[in-house]
C-alpha positions in Angstrom: 1.2 -8.5 -24.5 3.6 -11.5 -24.2 7.1 -11.1 -22.9 9.8 -13.6 -23.1 11.3 -15.0 -19.8 14.7 -13.5 -20.5 13.5 -9.9 -20.8 12.8 -9.5 -17.1 15.4 -7.3 -15.4 14.1 -8.4 -12.0 14.6 -12.1 -12.8 11.0 -13.1 -12.3 9.4 -15.5 -14.7 5.8 -15.2 -16.0 5.4 -19.0 -16.0 6.0 -19.0 -12.2 2.9 -16.7 -11.8 0.6 -18.5 -14.1 -2.2 -20.6 -12.5 -6.0 -20.7 -12.4 -8.0 -19.7 -9.4 -11.8 -20.1 -9.4 -11.7 -20.2 -13.2 -9.6 -17.0 -13.6 -6.0 -17.0 -14.9 -3.2 -15.3 -13.0 -0.1 -13.9 -14.7 2.9 -11.5 -14.3 3.1 -8.2 -16.1 6.4 -6.3 -16.7 6.3 -2.5 -17.1 9.3 -0.8 -18.5 10.3 2.8 -19.2 12.9 4.6 -21.4 15.2 5.0 -18.3 15.7 1.2 -18.1 13.7 0.8 -15.0 11.1 -1.9 -14.4 8.0 -2.8 -12.4 6.6 -6.3 -12.1 2.9 -6.7 -11.2 0.7 -9.8 -10.9 -3.1 -9.6 -11.3 -3.5 -11.7 -8.2 -4.3 -9.0 -5.7 -2.6 -6.4 -8.0 0.5 -7.2 -6.1 3.8 -5.4 -6.8 6.5 -8.2 -7.1 9.4 -6.0 -8.0 10.4 -2.4 -8.6 13.8 -2.1 -10.2 15.5 1.3 -9.5 19.1 2.5 -9.8 21.3 3.6 -6.9 23.8 6.6 -6.9 26.2 4.5 -8.9 23.6 3.3 -11.4 23.3 -0.2 -10.0 19.8 -1.6 -10.3 18.1 -3.3 -7.4 14.6 -4.3 -6.4 13.2 -1.8 -3.9 9.9 -3.5 -3.0 9.3 -6.8 -1.2 7.6 -9.4 -3.3 7.7 -13.1 -4.0 9.2 -15.4 -6.6 6.0 -17.3 -7.6 2.3 -17.3 -7.2 2.2 -20.1 -4.7 4.4 -18.1 -2.2 2.3 -15.0 -2.7 -1.0 -16.8 -2.1 0.4 -18.7 1.0 2.2 -15.7 2.5 2.0 -15.3 6.3 1.6 -11.6 5.5 -1.2 -11.7 2.8 -1.3 -7.9 2.3 2.4 -7.5 1.5 2.7 -5.2 -1.5 -0.9 -5.9 -2.7 -3.9 -3.7 -3.4 -6.2 -3.6 -0.5 -10.0 -2.9 -0.3 -12.9 -2.5 -0.1 -11.7 -0.7 3.0 -8.0 -0.1 3.7 -7.0 -0.3 7.4 -9.3 -1.1 10.3 -13.0 -0.9 11.0 -13.8 -1.3 14.7 -15.6 -4.6 15.4 -16.1 -4.9 11.6 -19.4 -3.0 12.1 -20.8 0.3 10.8 -24.1 2.0 10.2 -25.2 3.3 6.8 -28.7 4.7 6.0 -29.8 3.7 9.5 -28.9 0.0 8.9 -26.1 -1.8 10.8 -23.7 -3.8 8.7 -21.5 -6.5 10.0 -18.4 -7.4 8.0 -16.2 -10.4 8.3 -13.5 -9.9 10.9 -9.9 -10.9 10.5 -7.8 -9.0 13.1 -8.5 -9.0 16.8 -12.2 -8.9 16.2 -11.9 -6.1 13.7 -12.0 -5.9 9.9 -8.5 -5.2 8.4 -8.0 -4.3 4.8 -11.4 -5.6 3.6 -11.2 -8.9 5.3 -9.6 -12.3 4.4 -11.4 -12.2 1.1 -10.6 -8.6 0.3 -9.2 -7.2 -3.0 -5.7 -8.5 -2.1 -6.9 -12.1 -2.6 -8.8 -11.6 -5.8 -7.8 -12.3 -9.4 -8.2 -9.0 -11.3 -8.9 -8.8 -15.1 -5.7 -7.4 -16.6 -4.9 -5.6 -19.8 -1.4 -4.3 -20.6 -2.0 -1.2 -22.7 1.6 -0.5 -23.4 5.1 -1.2 -22.2 4.6 1.0 -19.2 0.9 0.8 -18.4 -1.3 -1.9 -16.9 -5.0 -1.7 -16.3 -6.7 -3.9 -13.7 -10.4 -4.4 -13.2 -12.4 -6.2 -10.5 -16.1 -6.3 -9.8 -16.8 -6.9 -6.1 -20.2 -8.5 -5.7 -23.0 -7.4 -3.4 -22.2 -8.3 0.3 -18.7 -9.6 -0.5 -17.1 -9.7 3.0 -20.3 -8.1 4.2 -20.0 -4.8 2.2 -23.2 -3.5 0.6 -23.5 -2.7 -3.1 -21.8 -4.1 -6.2 -18.6 -2.2 -6.7 -16.7 -2.0 -10.0 -13.1 -1.0 -9.6 -10.3 0.0 -12.0 -6.7 0.4 -11.0 -4.1 1.7 -13.4 -0.4 1.2 -12.9 1.9 3.5 -15.0 5.7 3.6 -14.9 6.7 7.1 -16.3 10.0 7.8 -18.0 11.0 10.0 -15.0 10.8 6.9 -12.7 7.4 7.7 -11.2 5.1 4.8 -10.4 1.7 6.3 -10.7 -1.3 4.4 -9.4 -4.8 5.6 -10.3 -7.9 4.2 -8.7 -11.6 4.5 -9.9 -14.7 2.8 -8.6 -18.5 3.0 -9.0 -21.4 1.3 -7.1 -25.0 0.4 -7.7 -25.9 1.0 -4.0 -24.7 3.3 -1.3 -21.6 1.9 0.2 -18.2 2.7 1.7 -14.8 2.5 0.0 -11.2 3.2 0.9 -8.5 1.8 -1.4 -4.7 1.8 -1.2 -1.6 -0.1 -2.1 0.3 -1.8 0.7 3.8 -1.8 -0.9 6.6 -2.8 1.4 9.5 -0.5 0.3 13.1 -1.4 0.9 15.2 1.4 -0.8 18.5 -0.3 0.2 17.4 -3.1 -2.2 16.1 -6.5 -1.2 18.8 -9.0 -0.1 19.6 -11.8 2.3 18.9 -10.3 4.8 17.3 -7.1 3.5 18.8 -4.2 5.5 17.0 -2.4 8.3 15.0 0.7 7.6 16.2 2.4 10.8 18.7 4.6 9.0 16.2 6.0 6.5 15.9 9.8 6.5 12.1 10.5 6.6 10.0 13.6 6.1 6.2 13.7 6.4 4.0 16.6 5.5 1.6 16.3 8.4 1.0 18.6 11.5 -1.4 16.0 13.0 -1.8 12.2 13.4 -4.4 9.8 14.7 -3.6 8.1 18.0 -4.8 4.5 18.4 -6.1 2.3 21.2 -4.7 -1.1 22.3 -6.4 -2.7 19.2 -4.9 -0.2 16.8 -8.3 1.5 16.3 -8.2 5.3 16.2 -9.3 6.8 19.5 -11.1 9.5 17.7 -8.7 12.2 18.7 -6.6 14.2 16.1 -3.4 15.2 17.9 -0.5 17.5 17.0 2.7 15.8 16.1 4.7 18.6 17.8 6.8 17.3 20.6 6.1 13.6 19.8 7.9 10.8 18.0 5.5 11.5 15.1 7.0 14.8 14.2 8.6 14.3 10.8 7.9 17.8 9.5 11.6 18.2 9.1 13.7 15.2 7.9 14.5 12.9 10.7 16.2 9.5 11.0 13.4 6.9 11.2 15.0 4.8 13.9 15.5 7.8 16.2 12.1 7.4 17.9 10.9 4.0 16.6 11.2 2.4 20.0 10.6 5.5 22.1 9.2 5.3 25.6 5.8 6.5 24.3 2.4 4.9 24.7 1.5 5.3 21.1 4.7 3.8 19.9 4.2 0.9 22.3 0.6 0.3 21.0 1.8 0.3 17.4 4.9 -1.8 18.1 6.7 1.1 16.3 5.0 3.2 13.7 1.6 2.0 12.6 -0.4 5.2 12.5 -2.3 7.4 10.1 -0.9 10.9 9.5 -3.3 13.7 8.6 -1.7 15.2 5.5 -1.5 19.0 5.2 -3.9 20.1 2.5 -5.5 23.4 1.4 -8.2 21.7 -0.6 -9.9 18.3 -0.4 -8.7 15.9 -3.1 -5.7 18.0 -4.3 -2.6 16.1 -5.3 0.1 17.1 -2.8 3.4 16.1 -1.3 3.0 13.5 1.5 6.4 12.1 2.3 10.0 11.7 1.3 12.6 9.1 2.4 16.3 8.8 1.6 18.4 5.6 2.0 22.0 7.0 2.8 24.1 4.1 1.6 22.5 3.7 -1.9 21.5 7.3 -2.3 18.0 6.2 -3.4 15.1 8.5 -2.6 11.4 8.1 -2.8 8.7 10.8 -2.7 5.0 10.2 -2.3 2.3 12.5 -3.6 -1.4 11.7 -3.2 -4.9 13.1 -3.4 -5.9 11.2 -0.2 -6.3 13.0 3.2 -4.3 10.5 5.1 -1.3 8.2 5.0 -0.7 5.2 7.2 3.0 4.7 7.9 3.8 1.2 8.9 7.4 0.3 10.0 7.1 -3.4 9.4 6.8 -4.2 13.1 5.7 -7.9 12.9 8.1 -10.6 13.9 7.3 -12.6 10.7 10.3 -13.1 8.4 9.3 -13.8 4.8 11.3 -15.0 1.9 11.7 -13.4 -1.5 12.4 -14.7 -5.0 16.0 -15.8 -4.9 17.0 -16.4 -1.3 16.0 -12.9 -0.2 14.8 -12.6 3.4 12.6 -9.9 4.8 13.3 -9.6 8.6 11.3 -7.3 10.9 11.7 -3.7 10.1 13.3 -4.2 6.7 10.6 -2.3 4.9 8.5 0.8 5.2 4.9 1.2 4.0 3.2 4.5 3.1 -0.5 3.7 2.5 -2.3 6.7 1.1 -5.9 6.4 2.2 -8.9 7.9 4.1 -8.7 7.5 7.8 -9.1 4.2 9.6 -12.6 3.5 11.1 -14.0 6.4 9.2 -17.5 4.9 8.9 -17.8 5.1 12.7 -16.4 8.7 12.9 -18.7 11.1 11.1 -16.3 14.0 11.6 -13.6 12.2 9.6 -13.5 12.8 5.8 -16.4 10.8 4.2 -15.8 7.3 2.7 -19.4 7.0 1.4 -19.8 6.2 -2.3 -23.3 6.6 -3.9 -24.7 5.4 -7.2 -23.9 7.9 -9.9 -20.7 9.1 -8.1 -17.2 8.0 -9.0 -14.5 7.2 -6.4 -11.1 8.6 -7.6 -7.7 8.5 -6.1 -4.2 9.0 -7.4 -0.9 8.3 -5.6 2.5 8.8 -7.1 5.8 7.1 -5.9 8.6 9.2 -7.4 12.0 7.5 -7.2 15.3 9.2 -7.5 19.0 9.3 -6.4 20.9 11.8 -4.3 24.7 11.5 -4.3 
């Protein structure tokens, strides 16, 4: 479905995202709804380049950190920014795990560990794209056997849908021809104040997380294996709390993460049920975002790296100008048999749904 360059509310141009990588064409796809909102997605890494949402006065702004062209996206110093990640979101200790009695060694790309599927993960692949309607985009990618060291050929479908009630719904499906592991998510960098030069800090966000427990990490950001209560810690967001209150607390876990970079164990009655995970509110704009997911965990990352990236029209993204809520299974699950299973077998279908619901509160 072709769109003219002038129809884009976010100001991005399709032509700036069109190139050929390993014989596959990249492009930009614009999703729109009846409320006048817009989502821009490229099939390179399934990356979200813009999410246009109104503030309390009806003024539209982009609330996700993306790039102005395909070159900047490919060459980003933070390659996972606002992309799909897989085959395994988050970290695997030493890039190694055992399956069916056999030890597998993955490519490593972060302090000797595998992060988000490795350098050649789903974030760096050109997906086959089909825009079904004004508000729905389907992406398909077949990950070959032993890509980045993972066993099995995995066929993955991701569907982006922008509802008329300003929900960005992401559905994930995957199958394999050989027993393997899988853990998918979207690594969107949200800036509810709106991207700008510079994009404002997230410290004044009001944040609530539906989790009684979290996973502590070691010095390499690998889960220690413990599952600890949030009660009495900087990780207690069971009632709305200003994000910046404890983001630099005198706390070992905060120091190890450089802020928040931890997986929360979401409260659920049944495995795989779609439930409320988190809610944030940006006080100046009045914008809100709620996250609902079928996943057991949610990594909250408070954009702790010192890297400052640039956006499409002079926007700058300083440290802690975005918040990430990555719905997923737990990090290093293949090496923790008591964590929820990430094993996918032939004949089974991996399914996941995550909803980002945007709103305003005056």
